[in-house]
N, C-alpha and C positions, 0 to 999 in steps of 0.2 A: 727806941727805934721800932719795935714791934707795934707800939701804939700808933706811931706816926704813919707806918705803912698801912694799917687798917683804916685810918682816917682818909688816906688817899685812895684806897681801893674801893671802898663802899660808894662814895659819890661818883667815882669813875665808872663803876659797873652800872649805876643807876642811869647816868647820862647815856652810856652805850646802849642800854636797853631801850631808852626812848628813841635814840637814833635808829635802832634796828627795826622800828616799825615801818620805815619806808625803804623801798628798794629802788635804786636809780636804774635808768634804762626805760625804754618804751613799754607800756602795757599793750598786750595784744588786742588788736581789733581786726575782725575778718575783713579782708579787702573787698570792695564792691565788685561784683561780677555781673555780666549780662545774663539776665534770666528772662527769656521771652514768656509771654502768658501761656503759650502752648508750644508743644514740639511741632516742628515742621512735619507734616504728614499725619498729624493727629486730627481726627474728625471733630471731636468735641472736647471741651474742658471737663475733666473729671478728677475728683480727689482720690478715688480708689485707683490702685495700680496692681498690675500683675506681680510686681515685686513684693506685695504684701503677703502673697501665698508662699507657704513652704514648698520646697522642691517636690516633696512626695505627693502634693496635690496638683502640681503642674504637670508631672509626668505620670501617666496612668498605667504604663506597662510594668507589671510586677517584676519581670526579669530585670528591667532597667533599674527599678528601685533597689533590688537586691545588690546589683552591681555597684550602685552609688554608695550604698551602706558599707559594702566591703572596702571600697576605695577610700572613703573617709576615715576608715580605721587603719588601713595598711599602707596608703600611698606615701612614698618617701618625701615628696614635697610637703605634705601635711605634717609629717613628723619633724622635718627640718624646721618648718615654721613654728611648731610648738617649742622646739629647743631655743629658737631665737627669742620667743616670748619669755621663757625662763631666764635667759641671759639678760634681757632688758629689765626684767623685774628685779633681778639681783643687783644690777648696776644702779637702779633707782634706790634701792635700800642702802647701797654703799654711799651714794651721794647724800642721802639724808643723815647719815652718821656724822657728816662734817658739821652739822648744826649743834652737836652736843660735845661736851668735854671728853677728852680721851684720857684714860688712866693706864699707865704702864708701870711695870715693875722691873727692877734690876737687882742683881746680887753678884758679888764677886769676892775674890780673895787675891791677895798679892803678897809676895815675899821680897823684901828689899834688904840690901846691905849698905850700911853707911859707915865710912871711915873718916874720922876727924883728923885734921892736920896732914903733914906731908910724911909719907912713909920713910922711916929711918931718920928723920930729922928731930929736932928738939920738940917736945910736946906731943909727939906722935902717940896715938891711942890705938887700942886694939879695935878691929872691925866689929861692928854691931849688926847682927842680922835679926830682923823682926818680921812678924806676920801681921796682915791687916785684913779684916773681914768687914763687909758692909752689906746692907740691904736697904733699898729705897723704893718708895712709890712716887711716881711723878704724874701730875695732872696738868694737861695743857688745853687751852680753849681759845679759839679765834672768835672774837666777837664780830658778828656779821653786821657791822655798822652800816655799810653801804648796800647790803643786799646781794653781795656777790654769790654767797653760798645759796641763798634762796633762788636766785636766778638760775644757778646751776642745777638746783633741784627741779625747777620748772622745766628746764630743758630735758632733764632725765625723765621726768614724768611724761613729757610730750613724746619722747622717744619710745617709752613703754606703750603709750596709747597707739602710736603709729605702728609699732610692731604687732600689737593685737589686731589692729585694722588690717595690717598686711596678712595676718593669718586668716582672717575672715575672707579676704580677697582670694587667698589660695583655696579655701573651701569652695567659694563660688566658682572660681575658674575650673577647679577639678570637676564639679558637678556639670558645668556646661561643656567642658571638653569631653567628658565621658558620654554625655547624652549625644553630643555631636558625632563622636566616633561610632556610637551604637546605631544611630540613624543612618550613617554612611554605610555601616555594615549591612543593614537591612536593604538599603538601595542596591548594594552589590549583589545581594541574594536575588533581587528582582531582575537585575541585568543578567545574572547567570541563567535564570530560568528563561528569559527572553532569548538568550543565545542558544540554549538547548532546544527550545521550541523551533527557532528559526533553522537550526541545523537539521532537525528532524524533517521540517517542511522542505528544505532545500534538498535533503537526501531523497525524499520521495519524488521531488521534481526531477532530479538528476536520473533516478532509476527509470522514470517514465521516458525521458528523452533518450536515454541510453538504449532502452529496449526498442523504441521507435526508430532510432538510428540504425540498429542492426537489421530491422525489417525494411529499411529504406524509406521510411515515412518521414522522419525528422531530419533536419539538416545538421551538419557538423557545427554550424554557428550557434544554433539553439542549444545543442548539447554542451558546447564549450562554455557558453555563458552560464548554464545551469551548474556546471562543474566549478566554475570560478566563484559563483555565489556560495556554493557549498563549502569550498575551501576557506573563503573569507569568514564564514560563520563558524567553522570549526576552529579557526585560529583564535577567535575571541574567547573561547571557553577557558583554555589554560591561563590566558592573561588575566581574566577576571578571577579565576580560582587563586592565582598568585596574589592578587590584590586583596582577596578575602583573608588569606593567611596573614598578610602584612597588617591588615586592619585588626584582626584578632590579637596579633602580637602587640600592637599599639595599646589596645584595651587592657591586655594582661599587665603591661608595664604600669598603666594608670592604677591598676588594682594592687600593685606592689607584689606581683608574683611572676613566676616563670611563664613564658609563652605557652599557651594552651588554647584549645577550642573554647568559644564563648557561646553559652546557651542563648537562644532567641526566645522572645515572647510573642507579642502581636506582630503580624507582618506589617510591612511599611504602609500599605494602603488602609490598614485598620487602625493606625495611630491617629489620635484625635488632633486635628488642626483647625483652628478657627481663623477666619480672614482678618478680623480686627480684634484687638485686645486692649483693655484699659492701660494707659501709660502713666496716669497721675499727673501731678503738677511739676513743671520743671524746677521750681524752687525747692521741692522736696528731694530732688536728686542729690543735693549736697549732703543730705543726711542719710540717704539710702546706699549710695555707692561706697564700698569700703576703700577703693583707691582714692576717691576724693577726700574722704575723712583722713586717710593716711597722709595725703599731700598737705592737708591743712595742719595736721599735727607736726609735720616736718617744718612747716612755716612757723608754728608756735615755738618750736625748739630753736629755730634760727633767730626769732625775735628775742627770746630769753638770753641767747648767747651774746647779743649786743650789750645787754646789761652786765653780763659777766666781764666782757672786754672793757666796758666803760668804768667798772669799779676798780680796774687795775690802775687807773690814774690816781687813786686816792690811797692814803696809808692804811695799813692793816694793824689792828690792835690785838695782840696775843697776851693772854694771861697764863702764867705757869706757877705751879706750886710743887714743892718737893718735901717729902717727909720720910725719914728713915733713921737708921741707927748704925754705928760703926764701933768696932772694938778689935783689939789685938788678939782676942780669944773668941772662939765660936760660942762657948758657953755663956759669954757675957752679952751676946747680941740681944737676947730677950730680957736682959736685966736693966736695960735703959742706961747703961754706963755712959754712952755717948750718943745723944739724940741729935739728928741733923734735920733742919727744916729751912725752907727758903720760899719766899713769895716774890714774884717779879712780873712786871708788865713791860711789853716791848712794842714800840711803834715803828713800823717799817713801811717804806714806800719807794716808788721809782725815782731815780734821779738822773743818772747818766744814760740810762737806756730808755728814756722817755720816748724817743723817736720810734723804737721798736714797739712800744706799747700803743703808740698812735697808729702805726701800720696794722697792728693786730686788730685794733678797733675798726679801722676802715675795711679790713678784710671781712670782719663779721657783718658789717653793714652790706657789703657786696654779696655775701652768702645769703643774707635775708632777701635781697633783691632777686637773686636767682630763684630762691624757694617761692617767692611771691609770683614770679612770672611762670614758673612751672605749675603752680596751683591754678592760675588763671587759664593756662593752656590746657590743663587736665579737664577743667570745667567745659571748655569749648569742645574738646574731644568727646567728652561724655554726651553732650547735646547732639553732636554729629552722629555718634553711634546709635543713639535712640532713634533719631530721625531716619537714619539709613534702614534700621530694622523695621520700623513702622511702614515706611514706603515699600520696602521689599515684600512685606507680608501682603499688602494690598495688591501690588502689581503681580506677584506670583499667583495670587488667587485668580486674577483675571486671565493670566497666561495659562493656568491649568485648565480653566474652563474651555478656552480655545483649543488647547492641545487634545483634551478629551474628545472634543467634537471631531478633530482631525483623525484621531485613532479610530473612533467609531465608524467614520466614513470609509477609511481605508480597509477596516475589517469587512465592511459590506462590499467594498470593491473586490477584495480577494474572493468572497463568496460568489459575487456575480460572475467574475472571470472564470471561476471553477465550474459554475453551472453552464456557462456558455461553451466552455471546452467540452464538458461531458455531452452536451447536446449537439456538438459539432459545428457551432457557430463561430468559434474562435480557436486560434492556436494556443498551445500551452505557454507560448511566449508571453501572452497577456497575463497569465497567472503568475509567472515568474516576475514580471515587472511590478505587478500589484504587491507581491510579497516583499520585493526590494524596497518598496516605499513604506510598507507597514511596520517592519521591525525597527528601523531607525526612529520612526515616529513613536513607537512604544518606549524606546530607550529615552527619548526626549521627555516624554511624559513622566517616566520614573525619575529623571533628573530634576524636573520641576517640583514634583512632590517631595523629593529629598531636600531641595533648597527651601521649600516652605517650612519643613520641620526644622531645618538649621536656622532659618530666620526667627522662628519661634524661640529657639534656644538662645540665640544671640540677643533678642530683645529682653529675655528674662535676665541675662547677665548684664546687659547695658543699663537696665533699670535698677541694678543692685538687688537682685532677687534674694528673698530670705533675710532681708536686713533686720527684721524684727525678731528673728530667732535668737534665743539665748545660746551661749556657748555650749551649755549642757545639751541643748536640743540638736546642735550640730554634731556633738560627740556621741550622742546616744539616740540615733534616729529611730531605732526600732520601738523604743518606749515612747519617745517624744511624738512620733507620728500617729500613734494609736493604731497602727496596722497589725 
């Protein structure tokens, strides 16, 4: 019997190994997506891209660099993303273990009572109580004939890669969010200074009109308008100060610490902004943006799960082997008094629940279709985001030049009105009117410069900035950047 079993098992395992070389289900192919030769709003076609630069070369403010370094080490979203990667890595190792045989052990003891015959009747015997000890090793192995386990491993690996790309997306999002919040904070500082300057100017104007009113020279209308302008300017100061505190608190949360004041570096108008930056080729965006790579890996996983579902239509072949020993005495377990061994092969497959298997397969195909459409949509969204940022940079550069011209002219108008008033050629009402036009124009200029800085940050994120950085460079920026 033992010889016959061996003759059956060896050829069976050989045939199974041959069949295991192929896995049913579709092999992954990247779906075709629309890739224009250039981004809309891109002046020329260039292979180089802003995304090729590490963030510490894109942002030149030392204080901002220090804040980003701190955030990458302490931010809670970053730490959560790292934990997700560890989870996915562990799940991948678990899935790979299904490819190999499993070895289990068992040991036990039992005590039984056996009485022969009917109690009190003819031939009755005394009850016999005995002990039974055993220890066994059991090995089981599912031969992956149809590639079900390998497809499952492929899906787990895709999930791991998607999780890693998700973590890189969190890094990039954190860098861009922190830079955006920092530039918004600098813009609030400029607005606060404008509000304070305008308050001082309106205060001087009101004092002049009030004195002239008491002397009977100025009218109540002029004085009332000056006081109204002063009150409006004063009201903006606490509002902007509150916005500054809220923005500092937002940055503190990104840093992973309690709300506190945020140090500033270069003022907003000293921050480097260029009107046009290289965007690179649209086809390279698929490799640069972590969210697109993550979406593609999710598509890879959905494709592999089709093979897993398809393999459920076919029978599974399991091999099991058992070896152990049993004895009525513990001391005899190691003496080989009673050796137990068994070898078995089992073939199992769906029969009455085949309809459920079919529905599961169709569900996996539908999930793949969803992942495919989500990937294609993500590519189009990425192209739009890059185009938006490129166009915004160019147009804001033009808008800033025009607004600078307006502010310069209004500053001259305030000076001319002041000189005319001092020389007695005009009333101070002209000075007030010129001031009321100047300070809103200054605020508009500050908003345009802020929006240019934010567009620069958005373009870096949209292009997948820092895509070539290794994980160690993201995790250890101080050493990696050479600063």
